[in-house]
ZAMARGU-4260 file (C-alpha; in steps of 0.2 Angstrom, whole numbers, plus 5000, padded with zeros to 4 digits):
<rodrens>
0) 4992/5149/5162 | 4986/5165/5154 | 4974/5166/5140 | 4988/5171/5128 | 4998/5155/5133
5) 4982/5144/5131 | 4979/5152/5114 | 4997/5148/5109 | 4996/5130/5114 | 4979/5128/5106
10) 4986/5135/5090 | 5001/5124/5090 | 4990/5109/5093 | 4979/5114/5079 | 4994/5115/5068
15) 5000/5098/5073 | 4983/5090/5069 | 4982/5100/5052 | 4999/5093/5047 | 4993/5075/5052
20) 4977/5077/5043 | 4986/5082/5028 | 4995/5066/5026 | 4988/5054/5013 | 4988/5035/5016
25) 4982/5023/5002 | 4979/5005/5004 | 4984/4994/4989 | 4977/4977/4986 | 4987/4964/4977
30) 4990/4945/4980 | 5002/4931/4981 | 5019/4937/4987 | 5031/4951/4982 | 5038/4946/4965
35) 5042/4952/4948 | 5024/4955/4944 | 5022/4967/4958 | 5039/4977/4957 | 5031/4992/4949
40) 5018/4994/4962 | 5032/4993/4976 | 5043/5005/4966 | 5028/5017/4964 | 5025/5017/4982
45) 5043/5020/4986 | 5044/5035/4973 | 5028/5043/4979 | 5034/5043/4997 | 5051/5050/4992
50) 5043/5064/4982 | 5031/5069/4995 | 5043/5068/5010 | 5032/5054/5017 | 5016/5064/5016
55) 5009/5052/5003 | 5011/5034/5007 | 5005/5017/5001 | 5002/5001/5011 | 5004/4986/4999
60) 4994/4971/5005 | 4997/4954/4998 | 4979/4946/4999 | 4975/4955/5016 | 4962/4967/5009
65) 4953/4956/4995 | 4953/4941/4985 | 4961/4944/4968 | 4945/4941/4958 | 4937/4954/4969
70) 4949/4968/4968 | 4939/4978/4955 | 4924/4977/4966 | 4934/4983/4981 | 4940/4998/4971
75) 4922/5002/4965 | 4916/5003/4983 | 4931/5012/4990 | 4937/4998/5001 | 4954/5002/4996
80) 4962/5016/4984 | 4973/5005/4972 | 4973/4988/4966 | 4979/4976/4953 | 4968/4963/4944
85) 4969/4953/4928 | 4956/4955/4914 | 4953/4937/4912 | 4947/4935/4930 | 4931/4944/4925
90) 4930/4948/4907 | 4912/4954/4908 | 4917/4968/4919 | 4932/4974/4908 | 4928/4970/4891
95) 4938/4983/4882 | 4955/4978/4889 | 4952/4960/4884 | 4958/4965/4867 | 4975/4964/4874
100) 4972/4946/4879 | 4968/4940/4862 | 4979/4925/4856 | 4993/4927/4844 | 4993/4946/4843
105) 5012/4945/4839 | 5019/4954/4854 | 5037/4949/4856 | 5044/4960/4870 | 5038/4967/4887
110) 5041/4985/4879 | 5029/4981/4866 | 5017/4975/4878 | 5018/4991/4888 | 5015/5001/4872
115) 4999/4992/4866 | 4992/4992/4884 | 4996/5011/4886 | 4987/5014/4869 | 4971/5004/4874
120) 4971/5011/4892 | 4970/5029/4884 | 4955/5025/4873 | 4939/5033/4878 | 4930/5016/4878
125) 4942/5010/4891 | 4941/5025/4902 | 4922/5025/4901 | 4920/5006/4905 | 4932/5008/4920
130) 4922/5023/4926 | 4907/5012/4929 | 4918/5003/4942 | 4924/5020/4949 | 4941/5015/4943
135) 4955/5024/4933 | 4968/5014/4924 | 4985/5019/4930 | 4997/5007/4922 | 4999/4989/4916
140) 5009/4975/4923 | 5018/4969/4907 | 5020/4950/4906 | 5029/4940/4892 | 5020/4927/4882
145) 5013/4913/4892 | 5020/4895/4890 | 5014/4879/4898 | 5022/4868/4911 | 5015/4850/4912
150) 5018/4833/4919 | 5021/4817/4910 | 5026/4817/4892 | 5028/4834/4883 | 5013/4840/4873
155) 5022/4847/4858 | 5009/4842/4844 | 4992/4849/4842 | 4984/4832/4844 | 4992/4832/4861
160) 4981/4847/4867 | 4965/4837/4864 | 4957/4834/4881 | 4972/4843/4890 | 4966/4851/4906
165) 4974/4867/4906 | 4974/4882/4918 | 4972/4896/4906 | 4961/4912/4907 | 4953/4924/4894
170) 4959/4923/4876 | 4972/4910/4881 | 4958/4898/4887 | 4949/4901/4871 | 4964/4897/4861
175) 4967/4880/4870 | 4949/4876/4869 | 4949/4879/4850 | 4961/4864/4848 | 4952/4852/4860
180) 4959/4858/4877 | 4948/4860/4893 | 4953/4876/4901 | 4949/4881/4919 | 4952/4898/4926
185) 4957/4894/4944 | 4966/4909/4951 | 4985/4910/4951 | 4985/4906/4969 | 4975/4890/4966
190) 4986/4884/4952 | 4998/4874/4961 | 4985/4864/4971 | 4975/4861/4955 | 4991/4854/4947
195) 4996/4844/4962 | 4978/4837/4964 | 4977/4832/4946 | 4963/4845/4942 | 4974/4851/4928
200) 4987/4843/4917 | 4996/4859/4912 | 4997/4877/4918 | 4999/4892/4907 | 5009/4906/4916
205) 5022/4919/4913 | 5039/4914/4920 | 5038/4924/4936 | 5021/4915/4940 | 5028/4898/4937
210) 5041/4902/4950 | 5031/4912/4963 | 5016/4900/4963 | 5026/4884/4963 | 5020/4876/4947
215) 5038/4874/4940 | 5041/4863/4955 | 5027/4851/4949 | 5033/4851/4931 | 5042/4839/4920
220) 5043/4850/4905 | 5040/4868/4899 | 5036/4875/4882 | 5049/4887/4877 | 5041/4894/4861
225) 5023/4891/4860 | 5019/4909/4864 | 5000/4909/4861 | 4997/4926/4870 | 4997/4933/4888
230) 4985/4941/4900 | 4983/4959/4904 | 4983/4965/4922 | 4981/4983/4925 | 4984/4993/4941
235) 4969/5004/4944 | 4965/5018/4957 | 4948/5023/4964 | 4943/5039/4955 | 4937/5048/4971
240) 4953/5044/4979 | 4963/5050/4964 | 4952/5066/4963 | 4955/5070/4981 | 4974/5071/4980
245) 4982/5088/4981 | 4990/5094/4965 | 5007/5090/4971 | 5002/5072/4977 | 4994/5069/4960
250) 5010/5075/4951 | 5020/5064/4962 | 5010/5049/4958 | 5008/5052/4939 | 5026/5057/4936
255) 5032/5041/4945 | 5023/5029/4933 | 5036/5029/4919 | 5050/5025/4932 | 5040/5012/4940
260) 5037/5003/4924 | 5056/5005/4919 | 5061/4997/4936 | 5048/4983/4932 | 5056/4980/4915
265) 5073/4979/4921 | 5069/4967/4935 | 5059/4956/4924 | 5073/4956/4911 | 5085/4949/4924
270) 5072/4935/4928 | 5071/4930/4909 | 5090/4930/4908 | 5092/4917/4921 | 5077/4907/4916
275) 5086/4893/4908 | 5097/4890/4924 | 5080/4889/4934 | 5074/4875/4922 | 5091/4866/4924
280) 5091/4868/4943 | 5073/4861/4944 | 5076/4847/4931 | 5062/4853/4920 | 5064/4849/4901
285) 5064/4863/4889 | 5053/4859/4875 | 5054/4868/4858 | 5038/4866/4848 | 5040/4864/4829
290) 5036/4879/4818 | 5023/4870/4808 | 5014/4865/4824 | 5014/4883/4830 | 5008/4889/4813
295) 4994/4876/4814 | 4989/4882/4831 | 4989/4900/4825 | 4978/4897/4810 | 4965/4889/4822
300) 4966/4900/4837 | 4973/4916/4830 | 4962/4925/4817 | 4946/4916/4821 | 4946/4920/4839
305) 4951/4938/4835 | 4937/4940/4823 | 4924/4932/4835 | 4930/4944/4848 | 4928/4959/4837
310) 4910/4954/4832 | 4905/4951/4850 | 4911/4968/4855 | 4903/4977/4841 | 4887/4967/4845
315) 4888/4974/4863 | 4890/4992/4856 | 4909/4993/4859 | 4921/4998/4846 | 4929/4981/4844
320) 4937/4983/4827 | 4944/5000/4832 | 4952/4993/4847 | 4959/4978/4838 | 4966/4990/4824
325) 4973/5001/4838 | 4983/4986/4845 | 4989/4981/4827 | 4994/4999/4823 | 5003/5002/4840
330) 5012/4986/4839 | 5018/4989/4821 | 5025/5006/4827 | 5033/4999/4843 | 5042/4985/4832
335) 5047/4998/4819 | 5055/5009/4833 | 5064/4994/4842
</rodrens>
């Protein structure tokens, strides 16, 4: 082979390697199994791959990369490029976004949950705190108000919560503690075993989680309208990985977020629509808590816990009042526009 032919082969091979090197592959750490809670992550991966003709792909791993409580740590050291976590798993690491986990904020819909989360995520204090973990807040995982499943007689009066061992994290845990409950923050994947083994009497989850993690199969009853609050579970990306994307890759990622969230909302809406039939199918009693009981719960676990959170954040040098006011203002605007 003459030198010109050799040169052509080398050039062709170099071009092939360059094309291969240009492809971007991200690992994404979530947990459990594919469910309503992860549908926006799956949709995001699908959209990004489509928009980049397969040059930017995401491998979504359900527990294979990290434990759910360690996802933020994994992001911080670059063990993977994207992850989902819940603020209540390690409130000391993500203090700012725990404002979204305060009890009785008054969020009524998933769309409102998206609005308040987006506002808080965009606040400089949230950006700065996440940067300490080399993380960038990408999108929320909006969940409806949590409600309880339990065994035995329904707990539908405040006195029934006294001594109740409940799986509840973050602000929800504090809410139940304020009325005599004994919260434990076992992870979602451990909740079924905790309920089965009698470690807890009740579990506070959103509907998808009661299904996915099997707690509904242990339940005798479910509170339909207690609605004390929810948890906030962001999807974050490693800052270095995000910054290293090409302009077109970054555009493909950023522009896909609204559609991924819209897909999540539509999918979750279908689950909520058929929830009553799920309860009937599994023989779970639907319990309506009286309005005066909810009002009593709110008076004890609402404003006092919110005020305590604000004071605690301010004492740590964080704008607690400003963040709380941002949630209230954004929620009012979201309700006004709905």
